[in-house]
C-alpha positions in Angstrom: -53.6 -80.7 7.5 -55.1 -77.8 5.7 -53.8 -74.6 7.2 -55.9 -72.1 5.3 -57.5 -71.4 1.9 -57.0 -68.3 -0.2 -58.8 -67.0 -3.2 -57.7 -64.1 -5.4 -59.8 -61.3 -6.8 -59.7 -58.4 -9.2 -62.3 -56.5 -7.1 -61.5 -56.8 -3.4 -64.3 -54.5 -2.3 -66.9 -56.6 -4.1 -65.3 -59.9 -2.8 -65.4 -58.5 0.8 -69.2 -58.0 0.6 -69.7 -61.4 -0.9 -67.5 -63.4 1.5 -68.6 -61.5 4.6 -72.2 -62.4 3.8 -71.7 -66.1 3.0 -69.2 -66.8 5.8 -71.3 -65.2 8.6 -73.6 -68.1 9.1 -70.5 -70.4 9.3 -69.3 -68.2 12.2 -66.3 -67.0 10.2 -65.8 -63.3 10.6 -63.4 -60.7 9.1 -60.5 -60.2 11.5 -58.0 -58.4 9.3 -58.2 -56.1 6.4 -55.6 -54.0 4.4 -55.1 -52.8 0.9 -54.1 -56.3 -0.4 -56.3 -58.7 1.5 -58.9 -59.6 4.1 -58.7 -62.5 6.5 -61.5 -64.5 8.2 -61.4 -66.6 11.3 -63.9 -68.5 13.5 -65.5 -66.4 16.2 -64.1 -69.0 18.7 -60.5 -68.7 17.5 -59.9 -65.2 16.2 -56.2 -65.6 16.0 -56.4 -68.7 13.6 -57.1 -67.3 10.2 -58.8 -69.9 8.0 -59.7 -68.0 4.8 -58.2 -65.1 2.9 -59.4 -63.1 -0.1 -56.5 -61.3 -1.7 -55.6 -59.2 -4.7 -53.9 -61.3 -7.4 -50.3 -61.8 -6.2 -48.7 -61.6 -9.6 -51.0 -58.8 -10.8 -52.1 -60.9 -13.7 -55.7 -61.3 -14.9 -57.4 -64.2 -13.0 -57.2 -67.4 -14.8 -57.3 -71.1 -14.1 -54.6 -72.0 -11.5 -54.2 -68.4 -10.5 -57.1 -67.8 -8.2 -57.0 -70.3 -5.4 -54.3 -71.4 -3.0 -54.6 -74.3 -0.6 -51.9 -74.2 2.1 -50.7 -77.2 4.0 -49.4 -76.6 7.6 -46.0 -78.0 8.4 -44.4 -78.3 11.9 -41.0 -76.9 10.9 -39.3 -74.8 8.2 -37.3 -77.8 7.2 -40.5 -79.7 6.4 -41.6 -76.7 4.2 -38.3 -76.9 2.4 -38.8 -80.7 1.9 -42.4 -80.1 0.7 -41.1 -77.7 -2.0 -38.1 -79.9 -3.1 -40.3 -83.0 -3.4 -43.0 -81.0 -5.2 -40.6 -79.7 -7.8 -39.0 -83.1 -8.3 -42.4 -84.7 -8.7 -43.5 -82.5 -11.6 -44.8 -79.4 -9.8 -44.0 -75.9 -10.9 -41.6 -73.8 -8.9 -43.4 -70.7 -7.8 -40.7 -69.1 -5.6 -38.0 -70.2 -3.2 -39.1 -71.2 0.3 -38.6 -68.5 2.9 -40.2 -66.0 5.2 -43.1 -64.1 3.8 -44.2 -60.6 4.8 -47.6 -60.2 6.3 -49.7 -57.3 7.5 -49.6 -58.5 11.0 -46.9 -57.3 13.4 -44.7 -60.1 14.8 -46.1 -62.6 12.4 -43.5 -64.1 10.1 -44.7 -67.2 8.3 -42.4 -69.3 6.3 -43.9 -70.4 2.9 -43.1 -72.5 -0.2 -45.3 -72.1 -3.3 -45.7 -74.7 -6.0 -48.0 -75.3 -9.0 -49.3 -78.8 -9.1 -49.1 -80.7 -12.4 -52.4 -79.2 -13.4 -51.4 -75.6 -12.5 -53.2 -75.3 -9.2 -51.4 -73.2 -6.6 -50.4 -75.0 -3.4 -48.3 -73.9 -0.4 -46.5 -75.5 2.4 -46.1 -73.1 5.4 -45.1 -72.8 9.0 -46.4 -69.9 11.1 -45.0 -71.0 14.5 -41.6 -69.4 13.9 -40.1 -72.9 14.3 -37.0 -73.4 12.2 
């Protein structure tokens, strides 16, 4: 199951204007904003973020494989760990150890694992249910 999608930008203010405009007819609205990212959710499920726009995580210029993340939802942390291990063993690039990731939301502690697929696209396995 796709958990969320994320795109990176070098100009967050410009990206906010663009995505706020095109997501509005889809009933996705901005529900969070801080210095590093904005998050959008459906009007009918404001606590379920579906789309993020974020500053480039590695602070590098945007390039192929460094601008989009597709995140796959997992039921438990152990499944996230397994996702990462299998991904690395299957030819994916290691993009960081699985573990808790900070967020701008109080009491939200998602557990992520990041990989590069064999073509360099970023993917993530994650659990945001605090379920080890």
